[in-house]
Backbone bond lengths (Angstrom), bond angles and torsions (degrees), N, CA, C in turn:
res aa  C-N    CA-C-N  psi(-1)  N-CA   C-N-CA  omega(-1)  CA-C   N-CA-C  phi
1 X - - - 1.400 - - 1.470 106.72 -
2 X 1.380 115.53 129.05 1.496 115.91 -179.48 1.505 105.63 -143.65
3 X 1.373 109.68 155.60 1.432 120.05 -179.86 1.585 108.74 -127.89
4 X 1.279 115.71 154.43 1.493 118.13 178.77 1.515 112.90 -104.81
5 X 1.275 117.20 126.28 1.463 120.75 176.95 1.574 104.83 -158.34
6 X 1.329 112.68 135.66 1.465 118.89 -172.13 1.548 112.78 -70.78
7 X 1.359 114.91 -47.24 1.465 120.11 -171.49 1.600 109.31 -133.21
8 X 1.287 112.66 158.93 1.515 117.54 177.55 1.503 109.28 -129.87
9 X 1.386 114.28 153.13 1.444 119.25 179.63 1.533 108.22 -82.98
10 X 1.339 111.28 160.89 1.485 113.48 -176.00 1.524 109.22 -74.49
11 X 1.358 113.09 145.91 1.444 120.88 178.93 1.492 112.87 -77.96
12 X 1.341 118.99 173.86 1.519 120.62 179.45 1.490 108.24 -68.85
13 X 1.316 115.27 159.20 1.473 122.19 -178.08 1.485 114.65 -58.96
14 X 1.327 117.34 -23.39 1.429 122.95 -175.28 1.587 111.47 -64.98
15 X 1.381 111.15 -18.04 1.508 114.55 176.38 1.508 111.12 -96.68
16 X 1.306 117.50 11.45 1.430 121.08 -177.41 1.548 115.95 -50.76
17 X 1.268 118.67 -41.19 1.420 122.48 -178.49 1.509 113.58 -59.92
18 X 1.394 113.51 -50.71 1.484 120.41 176.93 1.473 109.77 -65.55
19 X 1.333 120.99 -40.54 1.421 122.57 177.34 1.457 112.66 -60.92
20 X 1.298 121.19 -41.12 1.449 126.03 176.48 1.496 111.34 -64.61
21 X 1.343 120.11 -42.79 1.405 125.06 177.26 1.563 112.82 -58.20
22 X 1.322 113.22 -46.28 1.434 117.94 178.91 1.521 110.84 -66.27
23 X 1.350 115.98 -46.42 1.532 119.40 -176.80 1.616 108.07 -61.48
24 X 1.373 114.92 -39.11 1.417 116.13 177.77 1.467 118.08 -61.68
25 X 1.391 111.44 -42.65 1.483 118.04 177.72 1.481 113.71 -69.01
26 X 1.282 113.85 -38.99 1.578 117.46 174.60 1.485 111.43 -63.82
27 X 1.306 118.94 -44.94 1.537 118.00 176.97 1.482 112.82 -61.99
28 X 1.314 115.45 -37.68 1.523 113.59 178.60 1.505 110.84 -70.06
29 X 1.317 118.41 -35.80 1.451 120.59 -175.58 1.543 108.38 -67.93
30 X 1.390 113.61 -42.20 1.502 119.54 178.68 1.523 109.41 -61.83
31 X 1.329 116.38 -43.10 1.483 120.48 -177.24 1.468 111.30 -62.97
32 X 1.366 113.57 -42.04 1.497 119.78 -177.06 1.520 111.12 -69.27
33 X 1.346 115.09 -31.57 1.490 119.01 177.80 1.466 118.74 -65.50
34 X 1.376 113.57 -34.83 1.445 121.61 -176.56 1.499 113.87 80.97
35 X 1.325 115.33 7.32 1.466 119.81 -177.59 1.552 110.54 -95.98
36 X 1.311 111.57 144.46 1.530 117.17 178.68 1.584 106.78 -79.27
37 X 1.302 114.47 168.64 1.550 118.70 177.42 1.484 108.47 -65.95
38 X 1.311 117.66 -37.25 1.465 122.13 -179.39 1.535 109.80 -62.01
39 X 1.280 118.44 -42.84 1.462 122.49 -177.51 1.524 109.03 -71.06
40 X 1.373 114.91 -35.55 1.467 119.21 -176.66 1.547 107.61 -71.20
41 X 1.302 117.77 -39.31 1.499 123.66 176.58 1.491 108.82 -59.29
42 X 1.348 118.11 -47.27 1.475 124.73 -174.22 1.603 107.05 -62.99
43 X 1.311 115.22 -37.78 1.413 115.17 178.57 1.486 116.98 -76.40
44 X 1.300 114.28 -30.61 1.495 125.14 170.03 1.556 108.30 -59.12
45 X 1.370 117.13 -49.39 1.391 122.33 -173.85 1.628 107.64 -69.05
46 X 1.288 116.84 -35.98 1.425 116.71 175.92 1.462 117.06 -64.38
47 X 1.334 114.56 -18.91 1.503 120.35 178.40 1.458 110.47 -104.12
48 X 1.370 120.18 11.54 1.371 122.16 173.19 1.523 117.97 87.38
49 X 1.414 112.45 13.67 1.453 116.04 178.86 1.526 108.74 -110.07
50 X 1.342 117.31 116.67 1.497 120.17 -172.15 1.664 104.00 -98.53
51 X 1.369 110.16 104.65 1.511 118.17 174.98 1.550 105.12 -132.08
52 X 1.289 112.07 133.14 1.520 115.78 177.27 1.465 112.84 -78.78
53 X 1.309 117.53 157.40 1.490 125.33 176.20 1.564 107.73 -54.46
54 X 1.314 113.19 -44.39 1.458 121.43 179.69 1.466 113.56 -54.22
55 X 1.382 115.37 -48.72 1.444 124.46 177.44 1.536 109.71 -58.79
56 X 1.390 115.47 -50.96 1.456 113.54 178.44 1.541 112.58 -60.22
57 X 1.235 119.61 -38.77 1.502 120.86 173.64 1.481 115.90 -58.76
58 X 1.358 116.90 -43.06 1.478 123.04 174.17 1.458 110.80 -62.11
59 X 1.356 118.72 -47.24 1.479 122.18 -178.96 1.529 109.55 -54.79
60 X 1.337 118.82 -52.52 1.497 123.77 -170.51 1.557 108.45 -73.72
61 X 1.428 119.07 -21.72 1.405 116.61 175.06 1.561 117.41 -90.77
62 X 1.333 111.98 -7.98 1.414 121.00 -179.45 1.494 116.94 84.68
63 X 1.352 113.92 6.47 1.521 118.85 179.60 1.511 109.64 -69.16
64 X 1.227 114.29 -36.66 1.546 121.13 178.57 1.513 107.37 -138.32
65 X 1.417 113.32 163.68 1.441 120.14 177.94 1.487 110.93 -138.81
66 X 1.297 118.24 148.37 1.453 120.77 177.98 1.571 110.05 -63.65
67 X 1.343 118.89 126.41 1.396 121.93 175.30 1.438 118.47 -125.24
68 X 1.370 116.19 -38.68 1.430 118.86 179.17 1.523 108.76 -75.72
69 X 1.395 112.09 157.52 1.504 115.71 -174.54 1.466 116.14 -63.92
70 X 1.329 115.06 -28.21 1.459 118.87 176.71 1.569 109.87 -62.26
71 X 1.355 113.35 -44.78 1.467 117.41 175.29 1.505 116.49 -67.24
72 X 1.334 116.21 -32.76 1.398 124.43 173.84 1.501 110.19 -60.07
73 X 1.304 115.43 -45.45 1.483 122.19 175.29 1.508 110.86 -55.02
74 X 1.351 112.30 -46.26 1.530 117.96 179.46 1.471 110.72 -59.54
75 X 1.277 119.21 -38.40 1.426 122.42 179.21 1.516 110.85 -63.08
76 X 1.309 115.62 -39.06 1.527 117.49 174.54 1.546 109.42 -59.87
77 X 1.329 117.75 -39.80 1.396 120.09 -177.73 1.566 107.01 -69.66
78 X 1.261 113.59 -39.16 1.510 115.95 177.71 1.470 115.64 -59.39
79 X 1.309 114.93 -36.08 1.502 120.58 172.81 1.500 112.48 -58.30
80 X 1.374 116.62 -35.74 1.483 118.60 179.33 1.500 109.94 -76.72
81 X 1.283 117.65 -40.60 1.469 122.05 -178.31 1.478 110.56 -64.73
82 X 1.361 115.51 -47.00 1.542 117.38 -179.53 1.478 114.86 -83.28
83 X 1.373 119.04 2.70 1.453 125.51 176.06 1.482 111.15 56.38
84 X 1.284 116.65 56.35 1.476 122.64 172.47 1.481 107.52 -119.42
85 X 1.297 118.38 156.97 1.462 120.81 -174.55 1.528 112.66 -59.66
86 X 1.319 114.51 152.08 1.458 120.38 -179.39 1.604 108.60 -56.30
87 X 1.249 119.04 127.60 1.440 123.75 174.77 1.542 112.51 87.22
88 X 1.370 119.79 -3.50 1.442 123.25 -178.67 1.572 113.36 -59.53
89 X 1.342 110.81 -34.32 1.497 117.41 174.52 1.498 114.63 -93.32
90 X 1.398 112.21 -49.54 1.461 121.31 -175.09 1.501 108.96 -57.41
91 X 1.274 119.71 -42.36 1.472 124.38 -177.20 1.494 114.64 -65.79
92 X 1.284 118.85 -14.90 1.441 123.64 176.33 1.477 116.77 -85.73
93 X 1.398 117.79 -7.28 1.430 124.09 -175.71 1.518 112.48 -88.06
94 X 1.251 120.74 135.56 1.455 124.28 170.61 1.519 107.47 -72.03
95 X 1.328 119.54 167.16 1.561 122.22 178.26 1.529 102.61 -75.46
96 X 1.283 113.26 157.50 1.483 123.01 176.45 1.629 104.41 -59.67
97 X 1.248 115.77 154.70 1.500 119.44 177.64 1.541 107.31 -145.51
98 X 1.374 114.54 148.16 1.448 118.22 172.66 1.487 110.77 -72.93
99 X 1.373 115.98 152.76 1.424 121.69 -178.14 1.550 114.01 -86.39
100 X 1.263 118.56 155.05 1.417 117.17 175.35 1.583 108.17 109.29
101 X 1.387 114.32 -117.79 1.439 119.51 -177.79 1.535 110.76 -72.04
102 X 1.305 116.56 177.31 1.396 118.33 -177.37 1.522 112.40 -63.29
103 X 1.277 119.07 155.89 1.515 120.73 -173.84 1.481 110.59 -63.71
104 X 1.327 122.31 -40.68 1.435 118.69 -177.06 1.498 111.24 -71.29
105 X 1.385 118.75 -29.57 1.372 120.90 175.94 1.514 114.38 -65.53
106 X 1.324 114.81 -38.72 1.449 124.48 -174.34 1.477 114.68 -100.10
107 X 1.350 117.54 -2.81 1.471 119.58 -175.25 1.551 109.48 -53.13
108 X 1.369 109.73 131.71 1.531 114.49 179.00 1.521 110.07 99.66
109 X 1.342 120.26 -24.62 1.476 119.51 -172.94 1.575 112.46 -72.18
110 X 1.242 117.64 -30.51 1.374 124.33 -179.25 1.499 115.52 -128.89
111 X 1.390 119.05 144.47 1.413 118.30 177.07 1.468 111.44 -61.01
112 X 1.415 119.02 147.15 1.411 121.61 -178.49 1.529 111.79 -73.32
113 X 1.425 116.68 -46.80 1.407 115.95 -173.47 1.576 111.81 -125.17
114 X 1.280 116.38 -13.00 1.491 120.03 171.03 1.463 109.99 -90.65
115 X 1.337 113.16 132.24 1.484 114.90 170.92 1.469 110.74 -73.97
116 X 1.327 115.37 154.90 1.438 121.41 174.67 1.498 111.63 -56.44
117 X 1.226 117.30 -40.94 1.526 120.90 -179.79 1.503 113.82 -61.03
118 X 1.322 114.86 -30.39 1.504 118.70 177.79 1.536 109.91 -79.23
119 X 1.406 115.63 -43.26 1.468 119.17 -168.85 1.585 108.89 -81.49
120 X 1.309 117.93 -35.18 1.450 120.99 -174.06 1.477 116.05 -49.06
121 X 1.308 118.83 -51.81 1.517 117.76 -179.90 1.540 115.92 -60.24
122 X 1.388 113.08 -36.38 1.475 118.46 177.45 1.531 108.39 -66.60
123 X 1.268 119.22 -45.30 1.521 122.24 177.18 1.521 110.42 -59.93
124 X 1.210 116.48 -42.06 1.507 121.46 177.16 1.545 110.15 -56.09
125 X 1.295 116.02 -44.74 1.461 121.56 -172.79 1.540 109.74 -75.53
126 X 1.330 119.93 -23.44 1.437 121.68 179.91 1.501 110.59 -96.30
127 X 1.363 117.20 6.46 1.434 123.53 175.96 1.523 113.55 75.59
128 X 1.252 116.73 29.71 1.473 122.50 -177.61 1.577 108.47 -131.35
129 X 1.363 120.29 54.78 1.416 121.42 -168.99 1.540 111.72 -71.24
130 X 1.336 117.18 -21.41 1.551 119.81 -178.60 1.512 110.02 -101.21
131 X 1.294 119.82 15.12 1.490 119.55 -174.11 1.561 113.31 -60.67
132 X 1.278 116.95 -29.46 1.521 123.62 -176.75 1.545 107.49 -79.94
133 X 1.221 122.17 -15.47 1.459 126.64 -170.89 1.545 111.26 -112.85
134 X 1.240 119.07 -25.16 1.474 122.71 -172.85 1.557 107.83 -76.26
135 X 1.358 115.01 149.62 1.357 120.98 171.13 1.509 109.96 -71.09
136 X 1.318 121.27 125.72 1.448 122.86 -177.54 1.514 111.59 -69.87
137 X 1.269 116.07 128.78 1.504 120.29 177.78 1.548 111.36 -104.40
138 X 1.328 115.95 4.37 1.423 119.47 179.45 1.553 113.16 -121.51
139 X 1.184 120.49 112.30 1.435 121.97 -168.57 1.590 108.11 -101.79
140 X 1.401 112.65 124.20 1.439 116.76 175.30 1.584 108.36 -79.13
141 X 1.351 117.20 115.59 1.451 119.08 -178.10 1.567 114.25 -105.28
142 X 1.326 115.25 -16.68 1.440 118.49 178.12 1.557 110.31 -155.45
143 X 1.364 117.11 142.44 1.447 121.64 178.29 1.455 110.04 -146.25
144 X 1.387 114.62 140.11 1.404 123.94 178.27 1.550 110.76 -126.81
145 X 1.219 120.37 111.39 1.511 120.45 174.67 1.463 112.04 -106.88
146 X 1.245 119.85 133.54 1.525 127.40 171.13 1.536 109.27 -116.51
147 X 1.337 115.11 111.54 1.476 120.14 -177.88 1.586 106.62 -105.42
148 X 1.290 113.17 124.15 1.543 119.81 -179.41 1.510 108.16 -102.86
149 X 1.358 116.23 125.83 1.435 122.66 -179.52 1.492 109.98 -104.03
150 X 1.240 119.94 129.84 1.497 127.40 -175.63 1.488 109.90 -81.12
151 X 1.389 113.05 172.82 1.588 120.57 179.69 1.404 112.81 -57.29
152 X 1.442 118.03 -30.02 1.445 120.50 -175.95 1.499 114.27 -87.40
153 X 1.367 114.17 3.62 1.435 117.87 -178.01 1.431 116.07 87.26
154 X 1.285 118.54 -5.51 1.487 124.31 175.79 1.458 112.61 -82.48
155 X 1.321 118.01 169.85 1.428 129.73 179.04 1.520 114.20 -83.73
156 X 1.229 120.45 108.19 1.504 126.15 -174.46 1.652 102.35 -75.65
157 X 1.311 114.23 -52.75 1.533 117.81 -171.66 1.465 108.87 -166.46
158 X 1.295 112.72 162.31 1.492 124.82 172.15 1.497 109.18 -133.52
159 X 1.316 117.94 118.27 1.473 120.52 177.76 1.500 106.08 -113.29
160 X 1.317 110.83 132.05 1.437 124.12 -172.82 1.480 114.41 -122.12
161 X 1.331 115.44 133.94 1.493 120.04 175.56 1.494 106.42 -125.31
162 X 1.396 113.24 123.19 1.500 118.34 -170.28 1.550 106.27 -125.85
163 X 1.375 115.42 139.18 1.425 121.10 172.38 1.581 109.25 -113.74
164 X 1.296 111.34 127.60 1.478 117.83 178.84 1.470 113.86 -116.11
165 X 1.369 117.63 154.80 1.479 123.48 170.99 1.501 110.51 -119.77
166 X 1.333 114.87 125.24 1.446 116.28 179.21 1.512 116.48 -78.01
167 X 1.375 116.50 129.77 1.444 120.59 177.31 1.464 117.02 -89.58
168 X 1.328 116.66 -1.02 1.514 126.89 -178.83 1.453 110.86 -160.56
169 X 1.386 114.97 151.54 1.448 118.22 177.01 1.572 109.45 -65.15
170 X 1.383 108.59 148.68 1.428 119.83 170.66 1.545 114.41 92.05
171 X 1.243 117.90 2.97 1.520 118.55 170.96 1.377 115.24 -63.76
172 X 1.392 119.04 121.08 1.459 122.69 -170.54 1.511 115.47 -137.21
173 X 1.421 115.85 11.33 1.462 116.23 179.14 1.540 107.23 -162.46
174 X 1.348 112.26 162.91 1.487 123.15 173.30 1.505 107.94 -127.44
175 X 1.269 114.10 139.44 1.452 119.64 -179.36 1.582 108.71 -98.41
176 X 1.352 116.44 112.37 1.395 121.26 178.14 1.543 114.91 -88.99
177 X 1.283 119.85 127.42 1.430 124.08 173.90 1.626 107.80 -118.51
178 X 1.278 110.67 118.54 1.453 115.73 -175.79 1.554 109.00 -135.45
179 X 1.415 114.22 138.99 1.473 117.88 178.41 1.497 105.95 -128.14
180 X 1.314 116.06 132.05 1.445 125.72 175.69 1.459 108.98 -88.90
181 X 1.280 122.10 142.00 1.501 125.15 174.54 1.499 109.58 -59.45
182 X 1.268 120.99 -32.78 1.475 124.72 176.37 1.477 110.14 -95.98
183 X 1.362 117.92 110.55 1.432 120.79 -176.80 1.506 112.81 -69.51
184 X 1.330 120.63 -9.67 1.490 123.98 177.07 1.441 111.97 -96.47
185 X 1.361 121.82 3.44 1.364 119.80 -171.27 1.538 108.31 -137.88
186 X 1.283 120.16 60.08 1.511 122.40 175.07 1.540 109.33 -69.38
187 X 1.410 115.19 128.38 1.409 120.21 -176.37 1.480 113.84 -69.63
188 X 1.315 115.67 160.89 1.511 124.95 172.22 1.481 109.06 -82.70
189 X 1.313 116.99 128.24 1.475 121.69 -179.89 1.575 106.62 -95.89
190 X 1.365 110.90 127.43 1.471 121.67 -177.69 1.481 109.70 -126.52
191 X 1.391 114.31 117.28 1.485 115.19 173.14 1.434 112.76 -72.70
192 X 1.431 116.96 140.20 1.407 119.99 -179.22 1.479 111.17 -110.93
193 X 1.302 117.38 -46.23 1.537 116.67 -176.99 1.584 109.28 -147.67
194 X 1.333 114.79 136.24 1.433 127.18 172.24 1.530 114.26 58.79
195 X 1.303 114.94 31.73 1.508 117.79 178.53 1.556 103.85 -160.01
196 X 1.338 113.03 165.08 1.477 124.46 169.91 1.506 109.71 -142.19
197 X 1.371 118.16 158.94 1.392 121.47 -175.61 1.508 106.30 -85.34
198 X 1.324 121.26 130.15 1.442 126.10 175.75 1.510 110.39 -98.72
199 X 1.276 119.77 -128.20 1.497 125.42 177.70 1.539 107.78 -69.59
200 X 1.224 118.24 141.00 1.499 124.66 178.35 1.536 111.13 -142.21
201 X 1.224 119.52 137.41 1.551 127.81 173.43 1.479 111.37 -132.74
202 X 1.324 113.76 149.60 1.420 121.69 -178.70 1.543 108.88 -128.38
203 X 1.295 115.98 132.17 1.432 126.83 174.23 1.571 106.26 -95.90
204 X 1.326 121.06 92.89 1.436 120.60 -177.65 1.468 119.06 -61.13
205 X 1.446 112.33 -30.57 1.465 118.28 179.91 1.573 110.82 -63.43
206 X 1.281 117.62 -37.41 1.451 118.81 -179.30 1.439 114.68 -114.67
207 X 1.297 121.71 9.13 1.395 123.87 175.87 1.519 114.04 62.82
208 X 1.382 117.17 41.13 1.431 119.66 -175.44 1.519 108.58 -110.05
209 X 1.338 116.30 137.90 1.383 121.55 175.80 1.584 106.63 -117.01
210 X 1.298 115.33 129.80 1.504 127.74 170.94 1.448 112.58 -115.03
211 X 1.285 122.63 117.53 1.444 122.81 -174.50 1.537 111.96 -144.18
212 X 1.361 115.78 147.43 1.400 118.94 173.96 1.553 109.47 -93.27
213 X 1.396 115.64 134.59 1.422 122.40 175.65 1.521 104.04 -110.14
214 X 1.322 115.39 105.50 1.462 120.34 -175.14 1.409 109.44 -92.39
215 X 1.370 116.25 136.42 1.431 127.59 -172.65 1.520 107.57 -78.60
216 X 1.314 120.17 166.97 1.439 120.74 177.88 1.505 112.24 -73.57
217 X 1.364 118.38 -24.88 1.383 123.93 175.88 1.555 112.36 -155.59
218 X 1.299 117.65 167.90 1.494 121.38 178.89 1.529 107.55 -76.53
219 X 1.346 112.60 141.17 1.473 118.09 178.21 1.479 115.28 -90.47
220 X 1.319 118.44 153.29 1.502 122.96 172.01 1.524 107.66 -90.01
221 X 1.294 116.59 160.99 1.437 123.15 179.56 1.577 110.04 -57.93
222 X 1.309 115.19 131.61 1.467 116.61 -178.43 1.533 117.42 86.86
223 X 1.209 115.24 -10.02 1.517 123.02 -174.96 1.497 106.80 -84.05
224 X 1.397 114.54 143.27 1.453 120.56 173.71 1.495 113.39 -100.28
225 X 1.339 115.82 159.19 1.498 119.89 178.33 1.474 109.13 -146.77
226 X 1.318 118.89 140.50 1.438 127.82 179.52 1.427 111.84 -108.85
227 X 1.296 122.32 128.18 1.443 126.47 172.69 1.473 111.37 -126.23
228 X 1.348 115.76 155.91 1.503 119.64 170.70 1.576 107.66 -142.87
229 X 1.346 110.73 139.96 1.504 119.52 179.67 1.498 109.40 -146.61
230 X 1.270 115.14 159.81 1.492 122.42 177.77 1.487 110.79 -122.61
231 X 1.365 118.88 137.85 1.446 125.27 166.87 1.519 109.05 -104.78
232 X 1.339 114.16 107.58 1.497 117.99 -171.61 1.595 107.07 -109.66
233 X 1.318 109.83 131.01 1.497 119.78 174.72 1.473 110.90 -93.88
234 X 1.325 112.80 144.02 1.439 119.63 171.53 1.561 111.87 -76.23
235 X 1.296 116.05 148.07 1.518 118.57 177.53 1.562 105.93 163.33
236 X 1.359 111.91 -176.28 1.408 127.22 -2.32 1.505 115.24 -76.89
237 X 1.338 113.81 167.19 1.411 129.62 -13.62 1.549 114.41 -59.38
238 X 1.278 117.49 143.75 1.488 121.74 174.04 1.507 114.70 -92.01
239 X 1.315 118.30 154.39 1.425 118.34 -178.98 1.472 111.52 -60.95
240 X 1.341 118.44 134.88 1.469 123.52 178.11 1.477 110.72 -74.42
241 X 1.318 118.98 133.57 1.436 124.19 179.66 1.470 116.31 -113.66
242 X 1.354 114.28 26.66 1.530 122.34 172.04 1.467 107.22 52.11
243 X 1.322 124.23 37.64 1.488 125.29 176.10 1.391 116.41 51.06
244 X 1.372 116.40 42.92 1.498 117.87 174.66 1.518 107.47 -158.98
245 X 1.326 114.20 158.47 1.474 120.75 170.81 1.564 102.03 -144.32
246 X 1.368 115.31 134.56 1.447 119.04 178.33 1.491 111.28 -155.46
247 X 1.335 113.53 160.90 1.448 119.27 176.98 1.616 107.72 -118.64
248 X 1.313 114.91 148.40 1.426 119.64 173.98 1.514 107.82 -114.98
249 X 1.439 116.27 122.46 1.422 122.38 -178.15 1.481 109.75 -103.81
250 X 1.330 117.22 127.53 1.448 119.90 178.41 1.569 109.72 -93.09
251 X 1.328 113.37 -15.51 1.492 119.13 172.13 1.571 110.08 -131.30
252 X 1.289 112.58 157.43 1.512 115.27 179.21 1.482 115.36 -58.33
253 X 1.297 121.15 141.18 1.487 127.58 175.80 1.515 106.89 -119.76
254 X 1.315 115.19 138.47 1.447 120.69 -179.63 1.449 113.02 -68.01
255 X 1.345 118.95 -41.10 1.492 120.38 179.86 1.598 109.94 -152.61
256 X 1.251 116.01 130.08 1.386 120.87 179.40 1.510 107.82 -130.34
257 X 1.368 114.29 116.94 1.445 120.55 -179.58 1.546 110.93 -110.33
258 X 1.266 117.82 125.74 1.472 119.87 -176.59 1.556 108.52 -124.41
259 X 1.356 112.19 129.52 1.458 120.19 179.69 1.505 106.01 -119.43
260 X 1.323 117.78 142.36 1.421 126.01 169.00 1.490 111.82 -126.16
261 X 1.293 118.87 119.87 1.515 121.47 -178.33 1.513 108.05 -112.84
262 X 1.293 117.39 136.72 1.480 122.17 -173.40 1.533 106.34 -111.29
263 X 1.374 116.05 147.09 1.482 119.01 169.81 1.541 107.31 -66.38
264 X 1.365 116.13 145.33 1.462 120.38 -173.32 1.481 111.04 -55.57
265 X 1.365 119.15 -27.31 1.448 121.88 -179.74 1.488 117.63 -85.31
266 X 1.342 113.10 -5.13 1.461 117.97 -177.34 1.545 111.98 -131.49
267 X 1.367 114.29 40.07 1.510 120.66 178.59 1.554 107.46 -74.99
268 X 1.328 115.82 128.23 1.461 116.58 -174.46 1.600 108.46 -82.25
269 X 1.295 116.08 165.78 1.521 119.90 179.86 1.560 109.42 -79.10
270 X 1.335 119.69 -30.70 1.389 123.39 -171.72 1.579 107.24 -139.64
271 X 1.342 115.03 145.86 1.442 123.17 173.03 1.547 108.65 -139.92
272 X 1.313 116.20 150.27 1.438 119.96 177.75 1.524 110.55 -151.93
273 X 1.288 115.95 153.96 1.454 122.41 168.44 1.452 110.63 -96.71
274 X 1.357 119.22 150.85 1.536 124.57 176.35 1.484 107.39 -141.07
275 X 1.313 112.09 151.37 1.564 118.83 -177.65 1.568 103.32 -147.96
276 X 1.275 110.09 133.25 1.486 119.01 168.11 1.509 105.45 -123.27
277 X 1.405 115.12 93.69 1.404 118.96 -176.97 1.496 112.29 -93.14
278 X 1.320 121.49 167.45 1.470 126.65 -173.39 1.520 112.26 -52.38
279 X 1.330 117.28 -57.20 1.428 120.17 -170.82 1.542 114.99 -115.82
280 X 1.365 111.72 25.78 1.508 115.68 -176.95 1.488 103.28 -128.54
281 X 1.465 114.13 160.55 1.443 121.76 173.36 1.495 107.20 -71.79
282 X 1.330 117.14 152.60 1.445 122.02 179.96 1.565 105.53 -62.97
283 X 1.397 116.94 137.53 1.439 121.69 -176.70 1.509 107.66 -127.68
284 X 1.427 112.14 153.66 1.490 119.58 174.30 1.521 106.79 -138.68
285 X 1.297 113.47 153.02 1.520 120.17 179.00 1.489 106.12 -152.69
286 X 1.398 113.80 129.06 1.425 120.69 175.93 1.436 113.96 -66.49
287 X 1.376 119.06 142.64 1.425 127.11 -179.56 1.493 109.22 -118.61
288 X 1.404 114.47 149.84 1.446 116.70 -177.40 1.582 106.55 -111.95
289 X 1.287 113.95 141.98 1.484 120.50 178.95 1.576 109.50 -65.59
290 X 1.267 112.86 142.32 1.537 118.90 173.38 1.498 110.73 -92.20
291 X 1.341 117.85 179.01 1.426 123.34 -176.82 1.548 111.92 -68.81
292 X 1.300 116.16 -12.31 1.465 120.71 178.61 1.457 115.42 -102.03
293 X 1.412 116.12 21.18 1.451 122.62 179.46 1.561 114.07 62.17
294 X 1.403 115.30 37.36 1.442 119.20 -176.88 1.403 109.73 -138.67
295 X 1.327 114.22 168.80 1.495 128.67 175.84 1.485 110.48 -133.77
296 X 1.349 116.93 155.02 1.436 116.91 174.29 1.562 108.97 -145.46
297 X 1.358 113.65 155.04 1.441 118.07 177.99 1.590 109.00 -144.01
298 X 1.234 115.74 147.50 1.517 118.11 -172.52 1.594 107.00 -130.23
299 X 1.340 113.78 136.94 1.423 121.50 175.14 1.527 106.01 -115.94
300 X 1.288 116.24 135.50 1.468 122.64 177.56 1.481 111.22 -118.36
301 X 1.323 116.30 135.80 1.490 120.83 -176.99 1.538 112.40 45.64
302 X 1.315 114.09 51.53 1.532 120.95 -170.54 1.556 108.92 -108.65
303 X 1.385 109.29 142.78 1.422 120.65 171.81 1.530 114.58 113.46
304 X 1.331 111.92 166.01 1.442 129.24 -0.78 1.561 113.62 -67.60
305 X 1.329 116.22 153.99 1.420 118.58 -178.59 1.542 114.34 155.43
306 X 1.284 118.54 -163.92 1.459 124.58 -176.63 1.512 108.63 -124.07
307 X 1.373 114.18 134.12 1.403 118.63 177.33 1.541 107.17 -137.26
308 X 1.344 116.15 131.46 1.425 118.04 -178.45 1.531 114.75 -159.15
309 X 1.317 114.57 -175.04 1.439 123.02 176.32 1.501 108.85 -130.44
310 X 1.394 116.65 138.13 1.423 123.16 176.48 1.448 109.91 -122.47
311 X 1.361 114.14 164.78 1.470 117.44 176.71 1.479 110.90 -152.45
312 X 1.350 116.21 161.13 1.467 118.45 177.14 1.518 113.09 -169.31
313 X 1.277 116.69 -175.31 1.507 120.97 -178.32 1.507 108.75 -82.38
């Protein structure tokens, strides 16, 4: 899941160590490349990543850091342009965090990568204008994503199975917010089990889908509910996903299982899992392909933060 945003605001000072590490690595990579910031920006733009020269300057100085997923996507492109190993820059970044109080105290009060200005019109149109401010009464306790990669390296589909626990009587829907890396290719949402699609809105400029997934019935307090749905892209050619799939969690999740399956003709040479959790240093671990041309990674009692799988040659 990715979002597009040109610049990010500075994070709180408590992330200063990680921000300094990222800035130092970026400065070194830029220096070794011999490229000016103007030339780097031009190459980013040619690959569909909109980042200003000012933002690049702030990133390498440590004044600001990439936080929103559109900027994280740009960092992945930067790694290619600067000819550094996959994850050499991205792995140094802490997860995005809300400003003000501590992250755990405010987790869920603000979107991680979508600005309120982008999300609010979509929430208004699906009849959930207060979704960002309301106390959530539906807890995500387990999530399983299966991402299928096509022969052209693009994302064919993502099938998700989610288990919720109701914190109050009457909970009957979940609001899905999804952003495709390609703003021109928002996927089709297909309910699979125990849910149906309600109101849905798309922001074509940012490639964001906001949709209601309506349960078969209202839940009682303490009751759990399982749903399954698929986000299916049209193709070929399929939308390019920059050789990664990840989730951003604004609140802790008990278990997150992520699978990535590759077309037999597009099996990568290397795969790895990565995690940027709230109070931990960024971590990576190499993954081995199984006999079905896939890899998986699992996060237990994780979040807030980012957890994903990347791959490359």
